[in-house]
C-alpha positions, 0 to 999 in steps of 0.5 A, spaced: 502 512 488 496 512 492 499 511 499 496 511 505 498 512 511 493 517 514 492 513 521 500 511 522 496 517 514 497 507 505 495 509 499 495 514 498 495 511 500 488 510 502 497 514 515 502 510 515 520 499 520 521 494 524 515 489 522 509 488 527 512 482 532 504 479 531 502 480 524 495 477 522 494 469 521 492 471 514 498 476 512 504 472 517 503 465 514 504 463 506 500 457 503 502 451 504 506 448 498 504 443 494 508 437 493 510 435 487 516 432 488 523 434 491 524 439 486 517 443 487 517 444 494 518 450 497 517 453 491 514 460 490 512 465 485 516 470 483 513 477 485 518 482 484 517 485 477 509 486 481 510 492 481 513 494 475 506 497 472 506 503 477 513 505 474 512 513 472 508 519 473 501 519 475 494 523 476 492 523 483 484 523 485 483 521 492 478 520 497 479 520 504 474 517 510 475 523 516 474 520 522 475 512 520 471 507 525 466 512 529 460 510 524 463 518 521 460 519 513 465 525 512 469 524 506 473 530 503 478 529 496 484 530 494 488 532 487 495 531 486 501 527 483 504 520 484 510 519 482 514 512 482 521 509 480 524 503 479 529 501 484 534 495 485 531 492 477 525 493 479 526 489 486 524 495 490 521 502 488 520 509 491 513 512 490 513 521 492 505 522 494 503 530 493 496 531 494 492 538 495 484 538 497 479 542 502 483 537 509 490 540 506 496 539 503 499 532 504 506 529 501 507 521 503 513 517 501 513 510 500 519 505 500 516 497 498 521 492 498 520 486 495 524 479 500 527 474 495 526 468 500 518 469 503 514 472 495 512 477 499 512 486 499 513 490 505 510 497 504 514 502 508 510 509 508 511 516 511 508 523 512 513 529 512 509 531 516 512 525 521 518 523 518 518 516 521 517 510 517 510 506 519 508 499 520 510 495 515 503 492 511 506 485 508 503 482 502 502 479 494 499 479 488 495 474 486 490 474 479 493 481 477 490 483 485 494 485 491 492 485 498 497 487 503 497 488 511 498 489 518 496 491 526 496 497 529 493 501 534 488 506 532 485 510 537 487 506 543 485 500 540 488 494 535 485 494 529 488 490 521 490 494 516 488 492 509 491 495 503 488 493 495 491 495 489 485 492 483 482 494 476 490 495 474 490 497 467 496 500 463 493 507 464 490 507 470 489 502 477 485 504 484 487 503 491 482 503 498 486 501 504 480 499 509 481 498 518 478 492 521 477 493 529 473 486 529 479 482 527 477 481 520 471 480 520 469 486 518 472 491 513 471 499 513 473 503 508 477 509 508 481 512 503 481 511 496 485 512 490 484 512 482 491 513 478 490 515 470 498 515 468 500 523 466 502 522 458 509 527 460 516 521 460 519 521 467 526 520 468 526 514 473 533 516 476 532 523 477 
């Protein structure tokens, strides 16, 4: 569903292949493990099924900020679909986004991969107009909320990118992409996706 990135497009989303040389510290360094004895040291949460909620077909409503980081308040809306297929029994998935609106036609593809060592996901997005994968956003889910970060160049400046999944329910979810040009002190939302599950059954292996 909702895959960005209008700059690089998500999710979505909300822009979007190797890991960047320098990820933001909060995305690059996992929290230190609490020492509860040798049997617990280095143990992280298994998040390989965190995106299972999104497998299937979704009706997607997108809102995109036309000119991010310029104090612009002009948004355009899109309607379309997002199809999410499970790969490797949930340790990866493939997203196909197709939406239309006053801003034109957007086709996006996102490959999400789970790293069992870091217990994090990397989200890799490609726009059909570009045909190449952008910088991956990296992160994880905690308490039902997923946050993913990367560092990119936008309009000649180095910025931080944040993707957030929230309000996750069996038949709906919410996605936002934000940019920060001040090192994460403030964030400007530029891509919002509200997804509603479609009732027809989708063949995940098609």
